Backbone bond lengths (Angstrom), bond angles and torsions (degrees), N, CA, C in turn:
res aa  C-N    CA-C-N  psi(-1)  N-CA   C-N-CA  omega(-1)  CA-C   N-CA-C  phi
1 M - - - 1.541 - - 1.587 111.13 -
2 A 1.428 113.68 -52.14 1.418 119.36 -178.25 1.512 110.79 -57.58
3 N 1.427 114.83 -50.56 1.539 112.64 -177.62 1.456 111.17 -68.28
4 K 1.250 124.26 -30.66 1.384 121.46 178.68 1.532 111.84 -67.83
5 T 1.329 116.19 -36.60 1.496 120.93 178.06 1.629 107.72 -64.41
6 A 1.355 109.18 -42.32 1.476 111.03 -173.98 1.594 111.60 -65.64
7 E 1.307 112.00 -35.16 1.483 121.42 -175.83 1.576 110.56 -73.12
8 G 1.379 110.33 -32.08 1.443 116.28 -167.86 1.653 109.68 -91.83
9 I 1.262 115.37 -27.41 1.595 117.12 -178.47 1.386 111.86 -74.35
10 S 1.379 111.34 149.69 1.518 118.91 -178.25 1.536 111.15 -57.10
11 R 1.411 115.37 145.33 1.374 114.81 174.33 1.496 111.62 -98.15
12 D 1.352 120.57 9.34 1.461 125.72 172.00 1.509 108.32 -76.72
13 E 1.280 116.30 147.01 1.380 120.04 178.41 1.567 111.32 -117.70
14 F 1.362 114.68 133.12 1.419 120.24 -176.57 1.564 117.22 -119.89
15 F 1.329 110.39 0.48 1.443 123.13 174.27 1.516 113.02 -149.52
16 Y 1.344 112.16 95.13 1.409 117.52 -173.41 1.642 111.28 -147.69
17 G 1.234 119.24 164.49 1.552 123.02 -177.64 1.494 109.22 67.92
18 H 1.342 122.11 21.58 1.415 119.36 -179.36 1.536 108.33 -83.15
19 K 1.386 109.86 175.64 1.463 117.97 -171.46 1.602 113.92 -109.39
20 A 1.356 108.53 32.07 1.604 113.77 -177.25 1.502 109.48 -73.50
21 C 1.266 118.26 152.08 1.449 121.81 176.71 1.590 107.91 -55.83
22 A 1.309 111.76 161.09 1.454 112.81 177.37 1.498 111.25 -72.35
23 G 1.307 113.35 137.62 1.539 121.72 -178.58 1.550 112.76 79.70
24 C 1.293 114.93 15.57 1.568 116.59 175.41 1.484 118.48 -57.27
25 G 1.306 113.66 112.56 1.471 114.98 173.92 1.417 119.99 -63.95
26 G 1.355 117.69 -33.33 1.396 126.99 178.54 1.611 109.51 -60.08
27 A 1.407 114.38 -46.78 1.404 117.02 -175.67 1.680 108.59 -68.86
28 L 1.230 115.10 -31.33 1.488 121.55 179.53 1.576 102.06 -63.97
29 A 1.263 122.73 -54.45 1.403 126.42 -177.62 1.601 109.86 -55.97
30 V 1.270 117.65 -49.16 1.484 114.85 179.52 1.594 113.92 -66.26
31 R 1.191 112.42 -38.23 1.499 117.71 179.60 1.574 105.55 -59.83
32 A 1.289 115.64 -56.63 1.517 117.14 -176.43 1.543 112.70 -62.13
33 A 1.234 118.67 -40.87 1.488 120.43 179.17 1.569 109.21 -62.37
34 L 1.206 113.27 -43.24 1.670 116.17 -176.30 1.656 109.43 -73.08
35 K 1.237 116.55 -24.32 1.428 118.89 176.26 1.527 104.89 -73.23
36 V 1.333 121.23 -29.57 1.506 122.38 -176.19 1.590 104.82 -80.23
37 L 1.280 116.76 -41.82 1.580 125.49 -171.68 1.556 111.21 -82.10
38 G 1.357 115.63 -27.98 1.495 118.69 172.36 1.509 114.69 77.23
39 E 1.333 110.80 -171.17 1.548 118.23 -167.81 1.475 116.27 -67.25
40 K 1.345 113.12 -16.82 1.521 122.76 -173.09 1.567 109.29 -96.18
41 A 1.294 115.66 2.53 1.425 119.63 168.74 1.556 111.41 -71.89
42 V 1.382 118.84 139.17 1.294 124.07 178.56 1.631 103.82 -116.06
43 S 1.176 120.13 114.50 1.506 125.28 -175.14 1.471 120.67 -103.07
44 V 1.318 115.88 138.99 1.393 115.10 -173.74 1.562 102.64 -128.61
45 L 1.392 118.69 135.25 1.391 124.35 -171.71 1.459 104.20 -134.71
46 P 1.363 117.90 132.94 1.484 121.75 174.81 1.433 110.98 -82.38
47 A 1.373 115.45 179.17 1.409 116.73 172.71 1.549 111.27 -65.91
48 G 1.285 118.40 126.44 1.426 123.03 -168.04 1.577 111.14 163.80
49 C 1.341 113.37 -176.85 1.533 112.75 -171.09 1.406 113.25 -60.83
50 M 1.312 126.73 -32.06 1.359 122.15 -176.34 1.451 117.06 -79.62
51 S 1.340 114.21 -30.81 1.526 119.61 171.05 1.538 111.65 -70.50
52 A 1.411 114.32 -35.53 1.346 116.64 176.41 1.520 119.88 -68.03
53 V 1.386 109.88 -31.68 1.486 111.33 -179.09 1.526 112.93 -94.14
54 G 1.313 118.22 -14.06 1.539 127.70 -169.75 1.384 109.98 -96.65
55 F 1.397 122.96 -31.43 1.531 123.39 -178.34 1.425 114.31 -114.92
56 N 1.264 115.04 80.54 1.544 121.74 -176.54 1.567 105.24 -113.99
57 F 1.414 115.33 103.04 1.431 121.62 179.90 1.555 108.33 -61.74
58 P 1.314 116.61 130.44 1.531 129.32 11.37 1.610 110.19 -97.62
59 Q 1.226 114.30 18.82 1.541 118.50 -173.37 1.567 110.51 -103.60
60 L 1.249 119.42 119.70 1.538 125.79 176.83 1.559 105.13 -104.66
61 C 1.186 118.91 116.58 1.555 125.15 -177.64 1.510 111.78 -87.34
62 F 1.312 117.74 12.23 1.498 115.82 176.54 1.455 101.98 -117.99
63 S 1.334 117.52 137.68 1.443 120.83 173.90 1.513 119.04 -98.78
64 N 1.427 107.28 -6.19 1.461 112.36 167.99 1.500 112.13 -109.26
65 N 1.362 122.02 173.08 1.407 120.55 -170.17 1.547 112.00 -67.16
66 S 1.291 120.13 122.85 1.448 126.21 -176.83 1.491 112.65 -141.12
67 I 1.369 113.83 150.04 1.534 116.80 -176.00 1.607 103.16 -146.58
68 I 1.339 109.22 152.20 1.479 115.39 172.60 1.594 109.88 -91.92
69 S 1.269 111.77 134.62 1.553 120.31 177.40 1.592 111.81 -99.18
70 T 1.243 116.90 162.80 1.396 114.90 165.79 1.524 113.19 -57.85
71 F 1.350 120.23 159.50 1.497 122.01 -172.86 1.592 104.23 -61.66
72 A 1.148 123.38 -42.81 1.491 125.13 -178.21 1.519 113.75 -76.30
73 G 1.279 119.42 -19.25 1.389 118.71 -159.79 1.558 119.66 -110.81
74 T 1.418 111.62 25.08 1.490 113.86 -178.59 1.583 110.91 -56.22
75 A 1.254 118.44 -54.63 1.454 122.11 -179.88 1.419 116.39 -64.63
76 S 1.263 119.24 -37.07 1.606 122.22 174.62 1.539 108.67 -63.64
77 M 1.321 117.10 -46.13 1.488 116.29 -179.75 1.503 110.64 -65.30
78 L 1.379 119.06 -40.12 1.413 119.45 176.71 1.515 111.84 -56.17
79 T 1.333 114.22 -39.78 1.439 115.38 175.35 1.542 118.22 -59.93
80 G 1.398 117.16 -40.06 1.376 125.64 179.41 1.564 110.67 -68.86
81 I 1.382 116.47 -38.23 1.442 116.64 176.31 1.458 112.48 -70.41
82 E 1.315 120.46 -40.90 1.407 121.10 179.71 1.482 110.58 -63.55
83 A 1.220 118.48 -47.45 1.490 124.53 177.94 1.609 114.94 -60.12
84 G 1.271 107.41 -45.93 1.550 116.47 -179.29 1.514 113.12 -62.77
85 L 1.369 113.75 -47.07 1.399 119.37 179.56 1.503 112.85 -64.41
86 R 1.253 116.19 -42.79 1.473 121.85 174.64 1.412 115.75 -62.45
87 A 1.423 115.04 -38.68 1.528 116.35 176.20 1.500 115.43 -67.61
88 R 1.397 116.57 -21.72 1.420 124.24 -179.79 1.676 106.06 -89.92
89 G 1.138 119.19 0.68 1.475 121.24 174.17 1.490 114.94 100.77
90 Y 1.247 118.75 -0.52 1.472 123.23 -179.85 1.553 110.27 -73.37
91 R 1.324 116.94 134.57 1.419 118.14 174.57 1.595 113.99 -129.68
92 D 1.242 120.46 -26.33 1.421 126.87 -176.92 1.508 108.22 -90.70
93 F 1.322 122.73 70.94 1.508 122.63 173.97 1.562 102.92 -155.47
94 T 1.319 105.41 168.46 1.591 118.06 178.15 1.563 106.53 -126.77
95 A 1.260 116.68 126.63 1.550 120.57 167.12 1.349 111.26 -90.85
96 V 1.293 118.31 120.10 1.629 118.12 -170.81 1.572 105.87 -139.63
97 G 1.328 113.02 130.88 1.481 117.98 176.84 1.474 108.80 -108.66
98 F 1.328 110.66 152.25 1.518 120.00 174.09 1.476 109.29 -135.62
99 A 1.312 107.83 109.29 1.599 114.61 178.65 1.375 110.09 -128.35
100 G 1.368 115.34 154.65 1.414 123.47 176.16 1.570 110.81 -75.57
101 D 1.390 110.81 -176.06 1.401 121.53 -174.11 1.521 110.97 -69.46
102 G 1.344 121.62 -36.34 1.363 123.91 -179.34 1.493 112.79 -77.62
103 G 1.426 116.83 -33.30 1.438 126.63 178.99 1.453 105.46 -72.71
104 T 1.307 124.16 -21.80 1.411 121.91 -176.74 1.536 111.75 -100.14
105 A 1.394 112.67 -56.62 1.428 114.44 -167.19 1.532 115.37 -84.40
106 D 1.411 114.80 -8.81 1.444 120.95 -177.78 1.527 105.50 -123.88
107 I 1.272 122.73 -77.01 1.439 125.28 -166.61 1.559 108.16 -73.01
108 G 1.305 116.89 -32.33 1.571 114.49 -169.80 1.523 108.66 -105.06
109 I 1.242 121.85 9.99 1.517 117.04 -171.18 1.531 113.69 -74.41
110 Q 1.291 113.52 -25.08 1.607 112.73 173.62 1.441 112.72 -68.55
111 A 1.379 119.39 -47.17 1.432 121.09 -179.00 1.551 108.84 -65.30
112 L 1.244 119.15 -38.39 1.631 122.80 173.90 1.465 107.24 -58.48
113 S 1.330 120.23 -51.55 1.412 119.46 -178.94 1.513 114.94 -59.90
114 G 1.261 120.32 -41.35 1.344 126.15 176.49 1.453 114.16 -61.40
115 A 1.370 117.11 -42.00 1.470 119.61 178.88 1.510 111.50 -72.03
116 I 1.339 116.52 -33.53 1.488 115.68 172.66 1.629 113.51 -65.34
117 D 1.372 114.17 -36.62 1.471 122.59 -179.60 1.489 109.98 -61.64
118 R 1.368 114.85 -43.64 1.496 120.87 176.36 1.605 115.32 -78.21
119 N 1.359 112.08 -14.13 1.427 119.85 179.84 1.365 112.48 57.34
120 D 1.435 117.47 47.30 1.397 128.30 178.69 1.542 110.17 -64.13
121 N 1.295 120.71 142.14 1.535 122.18 -174.57 1.547 109.72 -83.72
122 I 1.341 108.93 78.10 1.594 115.62 -178.87 1.529 108.83 -136.87
123 I 1.345 117.67 166.75 1.417 121.47 172.79 1.562 103.07 -123.02
124 Y 1.356 112.26 127.58 1.350 120.84 177.38 1.514 112.86 -118.01
125 I 1.367 111.17 116.53 1.528 118.18 -177.71 1.500 109.57 -114.91
126 C 1.399 108.97 125.97 1.402 121.08 175.75 1.490 110.14 -98.67
127 Y 1.362 116.46 111.49 1.480 118.72 169.88 1.480 110.80 -83.98
128 D 1.209 118.53 114.84 1.517 120.09 -165.30 1.594 108.12 -107.21
129 N 1.271 115.85 104.31 1.514 122.81 175.41 1.490 108.73 -103.07
130 E 1.267 117.45 9.18 1.559 123.50 169.34 1.554 118.00 66.29
131 A 1.403 115.04 20.79 1.533 116.74 167.97 1.441 102.69 -172.56
132 Y 1.380 113.64 169.48 1.454 125.55 169.51 1.454 112.27 -69.18
133 M 1.422 121.19 68.42 1.391 120.73 -171.30 1.526 119.75 -68.74
134 N 1.273 115.87 -28.39 1.491 119.91 174.95 1.362 117.60 -64.55
135 T 1.359 118.81 -29.87 1.440 121.24 -177.26 1.569 115.67 -105.19
136 G 1.326 113.50 11.03 1.480 113.98 171.53 1.535 110.72 123.17
137 I 1.342 125.63 27.39 1.442 131.47 -179.50 1.587 113.43 54.40
138 Q 1.353 112.59 58.99 1.554 114.08 168.85 1.452 112.33 -92.30
139 K 1.323 116.70 154.09 1.457 124.26 177.40 1.580 107.06 -59.48
140 S 1.413 107.89 136.13 1.450 115.99 166.33 1.539 111.97 -112.99
141 G 1.365 119.60 -177.87 1.443 114.12 174.26 1.514 117.44 -75.40
142 L 1.402 111.26 1.02 1.585 115.47 177.14 1.524 106.12 -112.55
143 T 1.298 125.04 15.53 1.343 127.20 170.26 1.591 109.25 -72.63
144 P 1.312 116.22 126.61 1.518 119.94 -176.06 1.606 107.92 -73.76
145 F 1.325 111.12 156.83 1.448 121.44 174.14 1.473 108.95 -54.51
146 G 1.346 117.09 137.09 1.421 126.12 172.51 1.506 112.81 87.32
147 A 1.299 119.06 -8.30 1.399 121.04 -176.07 1.533 116.51 -69.89
148 R 1.383 123.76 136.43 1.406 119.41 -179.39 1.476 105.99 -89.61
149 T 1.276 122.63 136.39 1.504 128.51 166.18 1.434 107.18 -138.28
150 T 1.408 113.46 -177.49 1.517 115.24 -176.05 1.360 107.20 -72.72
151 T 1.304 126.43 -23.37 1.545 123.20 -177.92 1.525 108.52 -106.12
152 T 1.198 123.70 0.21 1.500 133.20 172.07 1.427 109.36 -126.09
153 P 1.385 125.37 62.53 1.424 125.86 -179.79 1.490 111.77 -67.78
154 A 1.361 110.76 159.79 1.495 119.40 -177.08 1.594 104.25 -110.72
155 G 1.274 112.95 117.40 1.451 120.28 174.68 1.540 115.69 -134.03
156 A 1.296 113.99 -165.88 1.523 118.82 -174.04 1.656 109.40 -61.21
157 N 1.369 115.48 -40.31 1.440 119.85 178.98 1.442 122.60 -88.31
158 I 1.399 112.37 -41.44 1.418 120.93 -177.15 1.490 105.21 -117.55
159 H 1.362 112.16 128.36 1.581 122.14 -179.47 1.502 111.73 -101.00
160 G 1.293 118.11 68.94 1.471 123.96 -178.16 1.430 117.17 69.55
161 N 1.342 114.72 -148.27 1.558 116.37 -171.12 1.662 109.78 -67.92
162 L 1.298 116.68 138.22 1.451 125.42 -173.44 1.520 104.80 -95.54
163 R 1.195 125.79 -13.99 1.528 126.83 -167.13 1.570 110.60 -108.46
164 P 1.339 115.12 147.37 1.296 120.02 -174.76 1.684 107.19 -80.46
165 K 1.348 114.55 164.12 1.522 118.72 -178.47 1.555 109.24 -72.16
166 K 1.275 118.16 129.82 1.474 122.06 176.67 1.544 111.37 -61.65
167 N 1.247 115.87 133.23 1.420 121.66 -179.02 1.519 117.93 -84.97
168 M 1.381 115.74 71.83 1.450 121.24 -171.72 1.594 112.88 -64.54
169 F 1.293 115.26 -29.55 1.493 114.56 175.15 1.348 115.35 -59.05
170 E 1.378 119.27 -49.90 1.494 126.48 177.28 1.447 113.10 -71.32
171 I 1.283 120.15 -26.92 1.548 121.08 171.51 1.481 112.25 -65.31
172 A 1.455 117.15 -43.87 1.405 121.73 173.65 1.445 112.28 -59.31
173 A 1.373 118.09 -50.25 1.405 125.51 173.95 1.461 115.70 -53.56
174 A 1.358 122.01 -37.31 1.399 118.73 178.27 1.424 114.79 -71.90
175 H 1.261 121.96 -3.78 1.484 123.38 167.67 1.541 115.62 -83.81
176 D 1.437 110.94 0.42 1.414 119.58 -175.97 1.639 107.15 61.64
177 I 1.273 119.29 41.83 1.464 128.79 174.10 1.493 109.01 -53.81
178 P 1.269 120.60 144.72 1.545 123.14 173.76 1.534 115.81 -57.23
179 Y 1.441 113.13 -35.03 1.402 118.57 -178.51 1.501 110.66 -163.31
180 A 1.410 113.79 123.52 1.384 122.91 168.07 1.462 117.79 -129.65
181 A 1.292 121.72 148.29 1.473 123.12 -177.66 1.486 111.90 -151.57
182 T 1.292 112.30 148.53 1.542 120.91 167.08 1.516 110.09 -99.82
183 A 1.296 112.41 153.68 1.551 120.14 178.53 1.406 108.45 -158.76
184 S 1.337 111.54 174.94 1.572 122.82 -176.55 1.595 103.44 -149.23
185 V 1.340 111.46 143.39 1.407 120.88 173.77 1.487 113.19 -70.08
186 G 1.312 115.52 -11.49 1.476 126.29 170.98 1.445 116.26 -76.30
187 Y 1.353 113.88 -20.13 1.480 123.37 174.18 1.497 109.36 -124.84
188 L 1.380 116.35 68.59 1.403 122.15 -165.73 1.500 115.11 -68.72
189 A 1.373 117.29 -31.37 1.445 123.33 173.34 1.613 111.87 -53.20
190 D 1.303 108.48 -53.79 1.393 116.83 177.77 1.474 115.14 -55.91
191 F 1.251 117.02 -44.53 1.532 124.12 175.70 1.513 108.70 -58.04
192 I 1.194 116.23 -52.40 1.513 126.04 -175.94 1.617 106.20 -51.63
193 K 1.363 109.82 -53.40 1.452 119.10 -178.41 1.497 111.68 -57.35
194 K 1.254 112.69 -40.28 1.534 115.31 -179.86 1.523 119.93 -72.81
195 V 1.414 108.78 -31.61 1.511 112.19 170.75 1.534 109.68 -71.52
196 E 1.260 123.27 -38.54 1.428 126.26 177.68 1.512 107.15 -60.42
197 K 1.332 115.19 -48.15 1.550 114.38 -179.59 1.482 109.68 -64.84
198 A 1.270 120.77 -42.93 1.460 122.26 -179.75 1.585 110.09 -51.94
199 S 1.407 113.66 -45.34 1.442 120.77 -172.52 1.612 111.40 -60.18
200 Q 1.344 118.98 -22.00 1.396 126.99 -176.55 1.532 112.47 -100.05
201 I 1.213 118.22 8.46 1.522 125.02 -179.10 1.525 108.33 -112.64
202 K 1.360 116.75 134.91 1.452 121.68 -176.14 1.589 104.27 -88.74
203 G 1.271 121.24 145.27 1.412 124.22 179.62 1.565 111.69 105.47
204 T 1.269 114.73 -164.27 1.504 122.27 -177.07 1.447 108.31 -87.58
205 K 1.397 117.79 133.69 1.363 125.96 179.18 1.472 110.43 -125.89
206 Y 1.265 117.37 138.66 1.492 118.55 -177.42 1.601 110.57 -137.27
207 I 1.443 114.57 120.34 1.449 124.27 177.80 1.441 112.17 -113.53
208 H 1.334 121.23 126.10 1.380 122.23 -178.96 1.624 105.46 -114.92
209 V 1.326 108.01 112.56 1.542 111.84 -174.42 1.525 111.98 -120.60
210 I 1.308 115.71 122.95 1.407 124.69 177.36 1.628 110.94 -66.20
211 A 1.430 106.48 128.81 1.601 110.75 -168.78 1.487 103.58 -140.81
212 P 1.215 115.34 88.35 1.560 114.52 -174.44 1.484 116.83 -56.13
213 C 1.148 118.32 149.34 1.525 129.35 174.90 1.626 114.22 -106.64
214 P 1.359 120.57 95.50 1.445 116.97 -177.40 1.481 112.21 -46.91
215 T 1.251 121.97 -42.32 1.392 128.20 -171.95 1.542 107.78 -66.46
216 G 1.323 120.35 -53.69 1.443 121.74 176.63 1.424 119.62 -70.26
217 W 1.309 112.54 -31.59 1.486 116.11 -175.03 1.549 110.72 -88.16
218 G 1.358 122.64 -22.06 1.357 122.22 174.46 1.578 107.94 88.29
219 I 1.344 116.84 31.58 1.411 119.29 174.79 1.423 115.53 -113.44
220 A 1.515 123.02 163.32 1.422 116.81 173.15 1.528 115.76 -68.57
221 T 1.314 114.80 160.72 1.427 123.80 -171.70 1.561 108.44 -67.66
222 D 1.309 117.94 -25.42 1.458 114.36 177.85 1.624 116.46 -97.66
223 E 1.376 112.99 18.20 1.444 121.52 -178.45 1.486 112.90 -101.28
224 T 1.364 120.67 -5.89 1.389 124.69 -167.26 1.532 113.52 -52.10
225 V 1.408 111.57 -56.42 1.478 118.52 -177.40 1.393 111.85 -62.99
226 E 1.337 118.01 -43.69 1.531 126.68 177.88 1.578 111.96 -57.54
227 I 1.274 117.19 -43.93 1.389 118.93 175.70 1.497 114.95 -72.90
228 A 1.248 116.13 -35.83 1.521 124.08 176.22 1.470 110.27 -65.13
229 K 1.306 118.99 -25.12 1.484 124.09 178.62 1.619 104.93 -84.85
230 E 1.362 112.84 -46.11 1.458 113.17 -177.00 1.462 116.38 -59.03
231 V 1.390 116.24 -33.36 1.461 116.91 -177.72 1.520 111.94 -65.35
232 V 1.339 113.27 -20.71 1.547 118.72 176.52 1.505 105.68 -81.37
233 D 1.228 116.13 -47.45 1.453 125.93 -169.97 1.653 110.60 -60.52
234 C 1.386 110.94 -41.40 1.453 116.99 -179.12 1.563 109.65 -86.12
235 G 1.291 122.49 0.82 1.481 124.08 169.11 1.550 112.38 92.20
236 L 1.314 116.73 -0.15 1.561 113.32 -176.74 1.497 109.73 -86.55
237 W 1.315 123.04 -0.26 1.564 124.07 162.15 1.495 106.02 -144.35
238 Y 1.181 111.93 149.58 1.547 118.21 179.88 1.461 114.76 -126.91
239 L 1.398 118.54 150.57 1.538 123.23 -177.16 1.475 104.02 -100.05
240 A 1.363 115.77 123.55 1.388 121.59 -173.63 1.516 114.26 -155.97
241 E 1.274 117.74 166.42 1.628 120.34 175.24 1.580 105.14 -137.98
242 Y 1.313 105.12 158.03 1.513 122.53 170.55 1.469 109.14 -122.46
243 E 1.213 115.72 124.34 1.552 119.28 -178.04 1.581 109.07 -159.36
244 N 1.278 114.20 139.77 1.537 116.06 -177.33 1.546 116.34 46.66
245 G 1.327 117.08 38.11 1.423 123.52 -178.62 1.463 117.37 66.66
246 T 1.295 113.43 25.90 1.485 119.44 -179.42 1.525 111.91 -134.29
247 F 1.401 115.62 133.08 1.442 121.58 174.70 1.510 106.89 -92.62
248 T 1.438 107.97 136.05 1.508 116.38 176.34 1.399 112.37 -129.32
249 L 1.328 121.75 125.14 1.384 131.07 -177.66 1.696 105.84 -80.90
250 N 1.338 120.92 120.84 1.458 127.11 -174.40 1.554 108.87 -88.94
251 H 1.287 118.44 -26.05 1.478 117.86 -169.38 1.542 106.54 -152.60
252 K 1.415 119.93 122.78 1.422 125.83 -177.77 1.487 106.26 -122.04
253 P 1.325 121.86 112.89 1.386 126.24 -179.83 1.523 105.41 -66.68
254 K 1.303 115.87 136.60 1.527 120.09 179.90 1.509 106.71 -69.20
255 D 1.282 120.94 -43.61 1.427 124.84 175.47 1.579 106.64 -139.29
256 F 1.346 119.73 134.36 1.475 121.07 -177.81 1.503 102.10 -70.00
257 S 1.285 113.24 143.85 1.526 123.25 168.24 1.511 104.78 -83.23
258 S 1.365 117.00 172.86 1.454 124.97 -166.47 1.545 108.67 -70.05
259 V 1.411 117.41 121.73 1.326 125.92 167.25 1.603 115.79 -60.52
260 E 1.278 112.15 -38.59 1.461 118.61 -179.48 1.549 107.91 -68.17
261 A 1.343 119.16 -45.86 1.478 121.38 -179.13 1.528 107.59 -56.39
262 Y 1.395 114.01 -51.07 1.578 119.35 -179.73 1.567 110.22 -45.97
263 L 1.351 108.33 -55.82 1.496 119.96 -169.98 1.532 109.71 -65.51
264 K 1.305 117.46 -47.99 1.479 122.27 -174.59 1.528 111.71 -68.95
265 K 1.326 123.76 -12.39 1.434 129.20 174.73 1.559 107.89 -70.77
266 Q 1.312 117.52 -21.18 1.509 119.82 -171.60 1.560 110.62 -111.47
267 G 1.383 109.00 133.66 1.417 112.02 179.01 1.570 122.41 -58.22
268 R 1.334 107.04 -29.31 1.487 115.21 174.88 1.433 122.04 -69.15
269 F 1.390 115.00 -4.16 1.447 123.12 172.19 1.529 113.00 -126.45
270 H 1.277 125.12 21.34 1.419 126.72 -178.11 1.555 107.04 -71.74
271 H 1.216 123.38 -22.86 1.440 123.62 -175.50 1.528 113.78 -85.57
272 L 1.338 121.81 -9.10 1.392 125.63 -175.65 1.602 112.01 -58.25
273 D 1.291 114.44 146.13 1.446 115.86 175.55 1.476 113.04 -116.76
274 L 1.176 123.63 -171.68 1.465 128.09 -172.42 1.485 106.67 -63.63
275 E 1.288 119.69 -51.79 1.480 124.13 -179.41 1.660 110.30 -53.93
276 D 1.260 116.79 -43.98 1.518 126.87 177.78 1.421 109.42 -55.05
277 L 1.409 113.99 -47.50 1.463 120.99 -176.13 1.551 113.37 -65.91
278 K 1.446 111.69 -41.62 1.449 117.71 174.90 1.534 112.06 -60.93
279 T 1.312 120.19 -38.27 1.439 124.49 176.71 1.476 111.89 -61.98
280 I 1.281 116.34 -42.16 1.461 123.23 -178.26 1.543 113.30 -70.70
281 I 1.331 113.00 -39.97 1.480 114.09 175.63 1.516 111.47 -77.17
282 H 1.202 118.22 -30.66 1.537 119.64 173.41 1.502 111.62 -59.16
283 A 1.361 115.50 -50.46 1.458 122.04 171.50 1.604 119.92 -52.04
284 R 1.439 108.08 -43.73 1.419 113.20 171.20 1.407 118.52 -59.13
285 D 1.411 117.42 -45.54 1.465 120.45 -177.33 1.429 112.28 -71.01
286 K 1.392 117.26 -32.35 1.484 121.17 173.38 1.507 110.34 -61.55
287 K 1.337 118.25 -45.26 1.457 122.70 -178.79 1.546 112.64 -61.21
288 W 1.363 113.04 -46.26 1.443 119.39 179.35 1.469 112.95 -65.81
289 A 1.382 123.99 -29.60 1.339 129.96 169.98 1.483 109.37 -54.15
290 F 1.334 114.08 -50.67 1.454 122.00 -176.82 1.527 109.99 -67.05
291 I 1.416 118.89 -37.66 1.531 120.39 -179.51 1.536 106.88 -64.75
292 E 1.288 116.77 -42.25 1.495 121.15 -173.56 1.512 112.39 -67.71
293 R 1.361 112.22 -27.43 1.539 115.51 177.65 1.546 112.66 -84.05
294 N 1.356 114.85 -23.72 1.422 118.82 -166.35 1.468 119.22 -121.32
295 F 1.357 117.36 -14.72 1.472 125.18 -177.38 1.481 103.99 -103.52
296 N 1.376 119.20 144.73 1.461 126.68 163.05 1.560 111.37 -80.07
297 Y 1.201 118.90 151.49 1.476 123.38 175.62 1.527 108.14 -135.09
298 P 1.370 118.84 110.75 1.380 120.58 -171.41 1.717 108.43 -74.04
């Protein structure tokens, strides 16, 4: 599978020379998606990591047409670009947005919801590094329970973030969106396949890809892909699709790997105690019970 993907994907580069941190999962997600979508993709990026590292005057790190949007306006700007190009007679293009977890689940959720409601012909990709990394590692709506951030510190009484991760995949699906999917840069072939599939579907498409941040997660820069794979293997993230009113699970671990081993590799979770681990594992098992009742598995 991996070799087939490597041989089949374009050798052209549309996102390179950027200033992202070493091992940046978000940069990997953007690079792979644009290689699938090609030179006629028009990309929109809000204030966040990828706009900060990709638009450095006088150097632009995108070789396709790209623009920075307001933090809250990724989806609304995608709407305008898609409608404007279509009005000018262009047909062979893809309007794609790349927004982080804060710009999607918090600040940008209204514009995304509106775009789905209108069924605008766009692709929205959330690269989820589970905090506002660009501004100093603050908690977002997609920060998992127990994670230490600068706004959810870990001390004697409170062990990091007290809230669960917001379920953006199911929120998008609840709009009866034409296509939604979860992905991980640890399963890059699956992500590439889903981007390609989304490009062939008319209407609004949403892809939520886990993209670790070595700086914010407290991992080594060469561990990004391994950690992004392990979060799926231990069951704290799942690979799935929503289409035609149906949820489909794309990957089902035969046996979950150790949740504790996954968490303890990351500096943001070093403070967790046994009760925290029990809480996290219980939430995982409850989620998978829901998945097994409601998702198809081919």
